[in-house]
Each structure stands twice: as structure tokens, then as C-alpha cells.
VOPAGU-2260 file (C-alpha; in pm, 1 decimal, decimal comma):
REM VOPAGU-2260
SITE   aa  ch    i         X         Y         Z
SITE  MET   A    0    5514,5   -2000,2   10713,5
SITE  THR   A    1    5300,7   -2155,3   10981,5
SITE  ARG   A    2    5020,3   -2394,9   10895,0
SITE  ALA   A    3    4863,5   -2369,4   11243,7
SITE  VAL   A    4    4610,9   -2113,6   11115,7
SITE  ARG   A    5    4433,3   -2185,3   10788,9
SITE  ALA   A    6    4429,8   -1914,4   10523,7
SITE  THR   A    7    4117,5   -1698,7   10526,3
SITE  SER   A    8    3985,6   -1409,2   10319,8
SITE  THR   A    9    4196,3   -1167,7   10526,0
SITE  TYR   A   10    4494,1   -1385,2   10622,6
SITE  HIS   A   11    4723,9   -1560,4   10377,3
SITE  PRO   A   12    5046,7   -1710,9   10512,5
SITE  SER   A   13    5345,4   -1668,7   10286,2
SITE  ARG   A   14    5716,2   -1725,8   10285,9
SITE  VAL   A   15    6019,3   -1675,8   10065,7
SITE  LYS   A   16    6213,3   -1975,5    9941,3
SITE  GLY   A   17    6550,9   -1966,3    9775,9
SITE  PRO   A   18    6813,5   -1689,3    9759,1
SITE  THR   A   19    6711,8   -1360,4    9917,9
SITE  ASN   A   20    7015,1   -1149,8    9832,6
SITE  PRO   A   21    6975,9    -978,8    9495,8
SITE  SER   A   22    7260,8   -1002,6    9249,6
SITE  SER   A   23    7500,1    -710,3    9273,2
SITE  SER   A   24    7547,5    -707,8    8897,1
SITE  LYS   A   25    7491,9    -366,4    8740,2
SITE  ILE   A   26    7629,0    -457,0    8400,3
SITE  ARG   A   27    7475,4    -268,7    8109,5
SITE  PHE   A   28    7521,1    -451,0    7781,0
SITE  GLU   A   29    7369,6    -503,8    7438,4
SITE  ILE   A   30    7237,0    -835,0    7310,7
SITE  PRO   A   31    7377,5    -914,8    6965,0
SITE  LYS   A   32    7122,5    -838,6    6695,1
SITE  ASP   A   33    7206,3   -1135,4    6473,3
SITE  ARG   A   34    7194,9   -1422,0    6723,4
SITE  GLU   A   35    6915,3   -1672,2    6780,2
SITE  MET   A   36    7037,7   -1760,9    7129,6
SITE  VAL   A   37    7284,9   -1618,6    7379,1
SITE  GLN   A   38    7399,8   -1741,9    7717,3
SITE  LEU   A   39    7481,1   -1479,9    7979,8
SITE  GLU   A   40    7690,6   -1528,6    8291,7
SITE  PHE   A   41    7621,0   -1335,4    8613,5
SITE  GLY   A   42    7873,3   -1474,9    8859,6
SITE  ASP   A   43    7747,3   -1825,1    8937,4
SITE  ARG   A   44    7419,3   -1765,0    8754,0
SITE  THR   A   45    7363,5   -1850,8    8389,1
SITE  VAL   A   46    7072,0   -1718,8    8186,1
SITE  LYS   A   47    6996,3   -1855,4    7840,9
SITE  LEU   A   48    6803,3   -1619,8    7611,8
SITE  THR   A   49    6629,9   -1806,2    7331,4
SITE  ASN   A   50    6434,2   -1742,3    7009,2
SITE  LEU   A   51    6581,2   -1394,0    6986,9
SITE  GLN   A   52    6483,3   -1351,0    6621,5
SITE  LYS   A   53    6114,3   -1431,4    6676,7
SITE  PRO   A   54    5896,4   -1134,1    6569,7
SITE  PHE   A   55    5716,2    -979,6    6868,0
SITE  TRP   A   56    5587,4    -663,5    6697,9
SITE  PRO   A   57    5611,8    -762,1    6329,8
SITE  LYS   A   58    5479,2    -433,4    6191,0
SITE  LEU   A   59    5738,3    -241,0    6392,1
SITE  GLY   A   60    6017,1    -480,9    6301,1
SITE  LEU   A   61    6071,6    -560,9    6669,6
SITE  LYS   A   62    6184,6    -904,4    6780,9
SITE  LYS   A   63    6210,3   -1085,8    7110,6
SITE  ARG   A   64    6567,0    -958,8    7128,6
SITE  ASP   A   65    6434,7    -599,6    7136,6
SITE  LEU   A   66    6194,3    -686,6    7419,9
SITE  LEU   A   67    6479,7    -827,3    7629,1
SITE  GLN   A   68    6709,0    -535,6    7544,7
SITE  TYR   A   69    6445,7    -286,8    7660,6
SITE  TYR   A   70    6426,4    -451,2    8002,6
SITE  ILE   A   71    6805,4    -459,7    8029,7
SITE  ASP   A   72    6817,4     -87,3    7958,5
SITE  MET   A   73    6538,0     -15,3    8208,8
SITE  SER   A   74    6640,6    -257,2    8482,5
SITE  HIS   A   75    6809,1       6,4    8701,4
SITE  VAL   A   76    6481,5     194,9    8748,7
SITE  LEU   A   77    6244,2    -101,4    8719,3
SITE  LEU   A   78    6389,8    -351,4    8966,4
SITE  PRO   A   79    6336,0    -143,6    9284,3
SITE  HIS   A   80    5961,4    -150,5    9209,8
SITE  LEU   A   81    5953,6    -530,0    9187,0
SITE  GLN   A   82    6150,6    -609,6    9501,1
SITE  ASP   A   83    6002,8    -868,0    9739,5
SITE  ARG   A   84    5675,3    -901,4    9547,2
SITE  ALA   A   85    5522,2   -1212,0    9393,3
SITE  MET   A   86    5504,4   -1194,6    9015,4
SITE  VAL   A   87    5207,9   -1316,0    8810,7
SITE  MET   A   88    5346,7   -1406,7    8469,9
SITE  LYS   A   89    5147,3   -1306,7    8162,3
SITE  ARG   A   90    5309,3   -1492,8    7875,9
SITE  TYR   A   91    5293,9   -1405,1    7505,0
SITE  PRO   A   92    5495,7   -1687,4    7348,9
SITE  ASN   A   93    5420,9   -1569,3    6994,6
SITE  GLY   A   94    5443,6   -1195,1    7039,6
SITE  ALA   A   95    5225,9    -896,6    7115,0
SITE  GLY   A   96    4948,4    -962,7    6865,5
SITE  ALA   A   97    4903,1   -1330,4    6950,4
SITE  ASP   A   98    4730,4   -1520,1    7230,2
SITE  PHE   A   99    4856,3   -1496,8    7586,4
SITE  PHE   A  100    4804,4   -1691,2    7907,1
SITE  PHE   A  101    4856,9   -1627,6    8276,6
SITE  MET   A  102    5094,0   -1842,7    8478,2
SITE  LYS   A  103    5111,7   -1810,4    8855,7
SITE  HIS   A  104    5324,2   -2109,9    8952,9
SITE  ALA   A  105    5689,7   -2064,0    8864,3
SITE  PRO   A  106    5756,2   -2322,1    8591,3
SITE  THR   A  107    5970,7   -2625,6    8649,6
SITE  PRO   A  108    6240,4   -2705,1    8584,0
SITE  ARG   A  109    6385,1   -2366,1    8669,5
SITE  PRO   A  110    6721,4   -2236,6    8795,7
SITE  ASP   A  111    6773,8   -2301,2    9167,2
SITE  TRP   A  112    6853,7   -1932,3    9218,7
SITE  ILE   A  113    6501,2   -1819,4    9129,5
SITE  GLU   A  114    6346,1   -1680,7    9447,7
SITE  ILE   A  115    5994,0   -1806,6    9524,7
SITE  CYS   A  116    5712,5   -1643,2    9721,1
SITE  SER   A  117    5477,8   -1917,9    9837,5
SITE  ILE   A  118    5130,8   -1782,3    9913,7
SITE  GLU   A  119    4853,5   -1984,3   10072,4
SITE  HIS   A  120    4509,3   -1908,4    9930,6
SITE  SER   A  121    4175,5   -1944,6   10106,8
SITE  SER   A  122    4110,8   -2260,2    9905,0
SITE  GLY   A  123    4407,0   -2419,5   10077,6
SITE  ASN   A  124    4619,7   -2410,7    9762,6
SITE  ILE   A  125    4976,1   -2287,6    9799,9
SITE  ILE   A  126    5105,7   -2113,0    9488,6
SITE  ASP   A  127    5477,9   -2066,0    9428,0
SITE  PHE   A  128    5517,8   -1729,7    9254,7
SITE  PRO   A  129    5857,6   -1612,9    9128,4
SITE  VAL   A  130    6007,5   -1294,8    9273,9
SITE  VAL   A  131    6205,7   -1064,3    9043,3
SITE  ARG   A  132    6482,3    -905,7    9247,7
SITE  ASP   A  133    6773,6    -878,8    9005,5
SITE  LEU   A  134    6868,7    -867,5    8639,9
SITE  PRO   A  135    6924,8   -1243,1    8591,9
SITE  THR   A  136    6575,3   -1320,4    8725,9
SITE  LEU   A  137    6424,2   -1037,2    8521,3
SITE  LEU   A  138    6577,6   -1175,1    8200,7
SITE  TRP   A  139    6470,6   -1531,0    8289,0
SITE  THR   A  140    6112,8   -1404,2    8331,7
SITE  ILE   A  141    6103,2   -1196,4    8013,6
SITE  ASN   A  142    6255,4   -1483,5    7815,1
SITE  LEU   A  143    5941,4   -1684,1    7895,9
SITE  GLY   A  144    5753,5   -1439,2    7674,6
SITE  CYS   A  145    5636,9   -1195,2    7941,7
SITE  ILE   A  146    5585,0    -857,5    7775,6
SITE  ASP   A  147    5438,3    -675,0    8074,1
SITE  LEU   A  148    5506,2    -737,9    8442,6
SITE  ASN   A  149    5227,4    -781,7    8696,4
SITE  GLN   A  150    5349,4    -794,8    9055,7
SITE  TRP   A  151    5149,6    -806,4    9380,1
SITE  TYR   A  152    5075,5    -487,9    9574,0
SITE  ALA   A  153    5187,3    -634,7    9905,9
SITE  ARG   A  154    5534,6    -765,8    9978,3
SITE  CYS   A  155    5590,9   -1135,0   10030,9
SITE  ASP   A  156    5658,4   -1105,8   10404,7
SITE  ASP   A  157    5298,1    -987,0   10458,4
SITE  VAL   A  158    5080,9   -1038,8   10152,2
SITE  ASP   A  159    4768,9    -910,6   10328,5
SITE  ARG   A  160    4905,0    -560,0   10395,8
SITE  PRO   A  161    4986,6    -354,1   10084,8
SITE  ASP   A  162    5206,9     -47,5   10085,1
SITE  TYR   A  163    5014,1     155,7    9831,2
SITE  VAL   A  164    4660,2     229,9    9716,6
SITE  ASN   A  165    4585,8     248,3    9347,0
SITE  PHE   A  166    4315,4     405,2    9134,3
SITE  ASP   A  167    4283,1     249,1    8789,4
SITE  LEU   A  168    4130,1     500,5    8548,3
SITE  ASP   A  169    3975,2     319,1    8255,8
SITE  PRO   A  170    3777,4     491,9    7978,1
SITE  VAL   A  171    3433,6     349,7    7909,6
SITE  PRO   A  172    3358,6     329,5    7533,1
SITE  GLY   A  173    3292,5     676,7    7402,6
SITE  ALA   A  174    3540,9     846,2    7637,2
SITE  GLY   A  175    3869,5     969,5    7494,9
SITE  PHE   A  176    4200,7     999,2    7673,4
SITE  ARG   A  177    4138,7    1369,3    7743,7
SITE  LYS   A  178    3867,5    1262,5    7986,4
SITE  VAL   A  179    4107,8    1017,5    8149,7
SITE  ARG   A  180    4356,9    1299,1    8213,3
SITE  GLU   A  181    4077,9    1519,3    8350,1
SITE  THR   A  182    3971,6    1240,9    8585,2
SITE  ALA   A  183    4329,8    1185,8    8700,2
SITE  LEU   A  184    4351,3    1550,0    8804,8
SITE  LEU   A  185    4025,8    1518,2    8998,7
SITE  VAL   A  186    4161,9    1210,4    9178,1
SITE  ARG   A  187    4481,4    1401,7    9256,3
SITE  ASP   A  188    4286,1    1695,4    9398,0
SITE  ALA   A  189    4062,2    1472,5    9609,2
SITE  LEU   A  190    4367,2    1301,4    9756,8
SITE  ALA   A  191    4541,2    1634,7    9811,9
SITE  ARG   A  192    4246,9    1751,7   10021,2
SITE  MET   A  193    4324,8    1455,3   10248,0
SITE  LYS   A  194    4692,0    1557,3   10243,3
SITE  MET   A  195    4787,0    1248,5   10046,8
SITE  PRO   A  196    5066,5    1261,7    9788,3
SITE  SER   A  197    4984,5    1088,5    9461,8
SITE  TYR   A  198    5181,1     970,5    9161,9
SITE  ALA   A  199    5052,6     918,7    8809,7
SITE  LYS   A  200    5149,8     693,3    8521,8
SITE  THR   A  201    4995,7     580,8    8198,7
SITE  THR   A  202    4872,9     224,1    8180,3
SITE  GLY   A  203    5042,6     198,6    7844,0
SITE  ALA   A  204    4708,3      80,6    7703,7
SITE  THR   A  205    4409,4     319,1    7727,8
SITE  GLY   A  206    4406,7     464,0    8077,8
SITE  MET   A  207    4606,1     591,1    8373,7
SITE  HIS   A  208    4700,6     475,2    8721,0
SITE  VAL   A  209    4719,9     697,6    9028,2
SITE  TYR   A  210    4904,0     555,1    9329,7
SITE  VAL   A  211    4935,6     666,4    9692,4
SITE  PRO   A  212    5224,9     524,5    9899,0
SITE  ILE   A  213    5102,9     413,5   10242,9
SITE  VAL   A  214    5256,1     274,1   10560,1
SITE  ARG   A  215    5184,0     -95,5   10587,3
SITE  GLY   A  216    4918,6    -166,4   10845,3
SITE  PRO   A  217    4564,3    -186,3   10705,3
SITE  ILE   A  218    4474,0    -519,0   10545,9
SITE  GLN   A  219    4389,6    -537,4   10177,9
SITE  LYS   A  220    4011,7    -522,7   10240,8
SITE  GLN   A  221    4053,6    -193,4   10430,9
SITE  VAL   A  222    4261,3     -48,6   10148,8
SITE  TRP   A  223    3992,2    -159,4    9903,7
SITE  THR   A  224    3723,6       3,6   10120,3
SITE  PHE   A  225    3911,0     333,7   10123,9
SITE  ALA   A  226    3957,0     330,1    9745,6
SITE  LYS   A  227    3588,5     247,7    9700,2
SITE  SER   A  228    3485,4     544,3    9915,5
SITE  VAL   A  229    3703,6     785,0    9715,5
SITE  ALA   A  230    3578,8     647,0    9382,0
SITE  GLN   A  231    3213,0     667,1    9480,6
SITE  THR   A  232    3253,2    1019,1    9616,2
SITE  LEU   A  233    3412,5    1134,2    9291,5
SITE  ALA   A  234    3136,6     967,3    9089,5
SITE  SER   A  235    2870,8    1149,5    9292,6
SITE  GLU   A  236    3049,4    1484,2    9256,2
SITE  ARG   A  237    3109,2    1448,7    8879,9
SITE  PRO   A  238    2830,6    1221,0    8753,2
SITE  GLY   A  239    2870,4    1342,9    8395,7
SITE  LEU   A  240    3233,7    1231,8    8379,6
SITE  ILE   A  241    3312,5     962,4    8636,7
SITE  THR   A  242    3161,6     625,9    8719,3
SITE  SER   A  243    3251,3     373,0    8986,9
SITE  GLU   A  244    2998,8     116,0    8864,2
SITE  TYR   A  245    3118,9    -240,0    8916,4
SITE  GLN   A  246    2894,0    -400,3    8652,4
SITE  ILE   A  247    3022,2    -340,9    8300,0
SITE  ALA   A  248    2673,6    -325,2    8145,9
SITE  ARG   A  249    2572,2     -45,5    8382,4
SITE  ARG   A  250    2867,2     183,2    8317,3
SITE  PRO   A  251    2747,4     493,9    8130,0
SITE  ARG   A  252    2896,5     549,7    7787,9
SITE  GLY   A  253    3153,7     828,0    7757,2
SITE  HIS   A  254    3252,5     814,4    8125,4
SITE  VAL   A  255    3577,7     720,9    8297,4
SITE  LEU   A  256    3572,9     432,4    8542,3
SITE  VAL   A  257    3761,2     490,4    8867,3
SITE  ASP   A  258    3819,0     123,7    8934,3
SITE  TYR   A  259    3864,7      62,1    9306,2
SITE  ASN   A  260    3827,8    -315,4    9263,1
SITE  GLN   A  261    4186,7    -342,0    9144,7
SITE  ASN   A  262    4273,7    -304,9    9515,1
SITE  ALA   A  263    4113,2    -640,8    9595,1
SITE  TRP   A  264    4335,3    -915,9    9730,0
SITE  GLY   A  265    4526,8   -1097,2    9458,7
SITE  ARG   A  266    4460,3    -840,2    9185,4
SITE  THR   A  267    4750,6    -691,2    8993,1
SITE  LEU   A  268    4815,9    -407,2    8750,6
SITE  ALA   A  269    5089,3    -364,6    8493,7
SITE  SER   A  270    5403,5    -245,9    8667,7
SITE  VAL   A  271    5556,9      91,1    8614,2
SITE  TYR   A  272    5790,0      79,2    8309,8
SITE  SER   A  273    5617,8    -231,3    8173,0
SITE  LEU   A  274    5604,7    -265,5    7798,7
SITE  ARG   A  275    5250,7    -333,7    7678,0
SITE  PRO   A  276    5139,5    -559,7    7390,8
SITE  THR   A  277    4996,8    -266,9    7195,4
SITE  PRO   A  278    5050,1    -198,2    6822,8
SITE  LYS   A  279    5301,4      80,7    6901,5
SITE  ALA   A  280    5484,2    -102,1    7184,5
SITE  THR   A  281    5382,2     156,9    7441,3
SITE  VAL   A  282    5505,2     172,9    7799,7
SITE  SER   A  283    5333,0     217,9    8134,4
SITE  MET   A  284    5511,8     543,3    8201,8
SITE  PRO   A  285    5535,8     774,2    8505,2
SITE  VAL   A  286    5435,5    1130,8    8428,7
SITE  THR   A  287    5444,6    1452,9    8626,4
SITE  TRP   A  288    5122,3    1625,6    8722,4
SITE  GLU   A  289    5237,2    1921,3    8511,9
SITE  GLU   A  290    5246,8    1690,1    8209,8
SITE  VAL   A  291    4896,5    1568,4    8289,5
SITE  GLU   A  292    4778,1    1928,8    8300,5
SITE  ARG   A  293    4947,9    2015,9    7970,3
SITE  GLY   A  294    4826,7    1702,5    7797,3
SITE  PHE   A  295    4992,9    1402,5    7636,2
SITE  GLU   A  296    4891,3    1077,6    7467,4
SITE  ILE   A  297    4956,6     714,4    7553,5
SITE  ALA   A  298    5159,8     668,9    7235,3
SITE  ASP   A  299    5403,5     941,8    7341,8
SITE  PHE   A  300    5586,7     679,5    7551,5
SITE  ARG   A  301    5718,2     384,6    7354,1
SITE  ILE   A  302    5993,7     124,8    7352,2
SITE  ASP   A  303    6204,9     345,6    7125,9
SITE  ASN   A  304    6202,2     667,2    7329,6
SITE  VAL   A  305    6145,3     576,9    7695,4
SITE  PRO   A  306    6510,3     492,8    7783,6
SITE  GLU   A  307    6615,1     841,9    7669,7
SITE  ARG   A  308    6343,1     997,2    7887,8
SITE  ILE   A  309    6473,5     803,2    8187,6
SITE  GLN   A  310    6824,5     932,8    8128,0
SITE  GLU   A  311    6684,6    1284,1    8140,1
SITE  LEU   A  312    6430,3    1261,6    8424,5
SITE  GLY   A  313    6531,2     956,3    8626,3
SITE  ASP   A  314    6269,9     754,6    8813,8
SITE  LEU   A  315    5969,0     979,5    8878,9
SITE  TRP   A  316    5819,8     700,7    9089,8
SITE  LYS   A  317    6117,9     659,3    9321,7
SITE  PRO   A  318    5910,7     785,4    9620,9
SITE  LEU   A  319    5703,9     467,7    9595,4
SITE  THR   A  320    6014,1     263,0    9681,6
SITE  GLN   A  321    6111,5     470,9    9984,7
SITE  LYS   A  322    6002,0     455,5   10348,9
SITE  ARG   A  323    5971,4     827,9   10406,0
SITE  GLY   A  324    5674,2    1020,8   10279,7
SITE  ARG   A  325    5423,4     736,9   10319,9
SITE  ILE   A  326    5072,9     804,5   10453,0
SITE  LYS   A  327    4911,6     630,0   10749,5
SITE  LEU   A  328    4586,1     521,8   10592,5
SITE  GLU   A  329    4430,3     436,5   10930,7
SITE  GLN   A  330    4363,9     807,7   10979,3
SITE  HIS   A  331    4127,1     801,0   10680,8
SITE  LEU   A  332    3938,4     478,6   10745,0
């Protein structure tokens, strides 16, 4: 990372520190259910999992051990979506129903094999974010009490140029999830008219996310501008259903917000396959457009049934990890 040019609103130097080769371990295993602590060995890496009996969803009988086991079981489909991206840690030290806090700087002391993405902000601050590239780092992160995972859009080698656009569909009070699904289909159709492929997932909370994989090139502000244009166009075409209003107080009741501001630099959304701190331990789950058309509910995808779905369908969002099939957004700016 060069310091010759100071960080600005559209330029943020970054660099990776530490190991850059992900662990080759593909071990699938089960954490003992009666242990308070276990120590796992991955070659020359050691991960200590602690407080395994702490309740994380008391009403469901789920403990911290179950949280860690879920991410072990899902790691083969989850990790490709986290590669090379800075991770903002959202920590729930006392479980899903308790207080949480955000942590950007990777805590110290930490294992020397934790990869760091150092990003210079416009303030001049340089923040050392962890990067989750392999199972040992994933378990180290989750053991800190991270229930959901919130990684950057752009990769660490160029944090100003994302490789996807997102549309965060959030129901305004008075709007049910049926309206969210209806809005998702309208977003899909609008993108299809521009010959853009799109992929849908639940947020795991109350809404949905629609993503478009793009070729890196436009800076984050240009991606934000494109998303804003689409959101405002949809709001003008369907004023009884959709809003793109930035100010919360001005959003009409019973509408669905197409939130383009989640494309702003430094913003994050819950990753695909993230568990969410909801009463039913729901998951931010990829869905097919046929499923959106037929209808489903957020609570259909939970910690107890998602691994089985993955065994059956695989990773529906695999195209977002691949080079082919990406759109050149410059043609639409």
C-alpha cells in the first residue's frame, strides 16, 4: 500500500498482511456436545473454541456449540463468498437475544495466521480488518460471538471497485413479506430488461437481497448511482408498493424500501448463509426465482434445516463467485 496519495472519498489504499494461502483442510467433523472447550488442530494452526455450553438461543435450546457446528457444516459453500474480503465483526457475546457490538479492528492478541486487510479511510485512519479465507479463521471469528457475517463488497486488492451490485428490500411497517417477494420480482424484471442476471436470497430477518454480479471497474460511487437510478425508477413506476426514500420518517407505511444506500462505500450486508440473531435462528438463504414466485417465508430457512437443503441443491449463489457471466456495468451508467 502506498502512502504517496492520501485516501479520499473515492480512493482507499489497502493491502493484505499475513498468510494469503487458504488452508487446504476440508475436514468435516462434529464438535462434542458435552464439552465446554475444545482445541482443534489444522496442520500448524490451532483454534480454541470456548464457552461451548453458553446458551445462544435459550428458547430453542441452542448453544454456542450449535452456532459453531452450523458454520462447520456450511463452510464448503460459505467460504468462497468470503474470500479476499474484509470482515466487519458483529459480536453477540451473550447470544442472539442480548446486546451486540461492532468490531472492525481485528482483536489483539490474535493468531499470527489470521490474514488482515488494512484499509485506509478518508480520515487517515487505517483499520486492520480480518479476512476469512478458510475454516480455521472462520471458527476463530465465530468463536468471538459473531452470529452473522458482514463482509465488504469489494475485494481487498481494490476496495473501491466492487464486483456486485445489491438491492436491499426492506419492508416498511405495515408491509408483509408477500410485498417483499412481489418487489423482488419487479427488481428482477427491471434488471432482466437490461439483460442483467440477478440472484435472490432472504435477509434472514424481514426482507430480501437481490444481487447482480459485475465486472470490476466502476468505483463504489458509480455502483451506488446505478442502484439509486434503478430504485427510483421502480418507485416511480409502482408508487403504491415501492419507495426509495432515504429519510425513514418520509417512507410511506405499507411500502417496501428498495435500499440503494447499502451500496455506499464501507456499508455491508449479512452474507449469504449467515445465521441471524432471530428468535427462530433463521438463515440468509439463497432462493430460486421460481421459489419467489411460488411463495415462501423467512422462517422456512433455519439452522436446523438449511444444511439438508444445501446437500440437495448445492450453492445457488455459486455464479457470484465465478468470473464468467458478470456484467459490465459501464454500459448502463
